[in-house]
N, C-alpha and C positions, 0 to 999 in steps of 0.2 A: 593591108598587112599590119599585124599587131606591132606596137612599138618595141616589144621585147625581141621580136624576130628581126626587125630592122637593126636594132642595136647589135644583135649577134652577127648579122651579115656585115655590118660596118666593121666590126671587130676582126672578122676574117679577112676583109680587104685591106685593113690597116697593118702595116709592118709592125712587128713587135717593138721596134725601137720607138715608134711613134705612140704605141699603146702605153708604153711604160717609160716616159721621159726621165724618171728619176734615175734610171740606169745610165743615161748619158751624162748625168751630173756627178756621177761617182768619180772619185780620184782614180788616176791611172792604175795604181796598184790593185784597187778593188776590181777594175775592169779585167785585169789580167787573171785574177783569181775567180772571176765569175764563170761557172761551168755552162751557163745558159747563153753566154755571149758568143755569137757566131758571125761576127763581122770584124 
């Protein structure tokens, strides 16, 4: 399987919070304003 395909598959299996760790480091007020945060 091509590396690009495997990377895509891993991205699908990985929760968004783990894919974008910078969101977890944002201040609380930024987290409240983030429309993409669903946890």
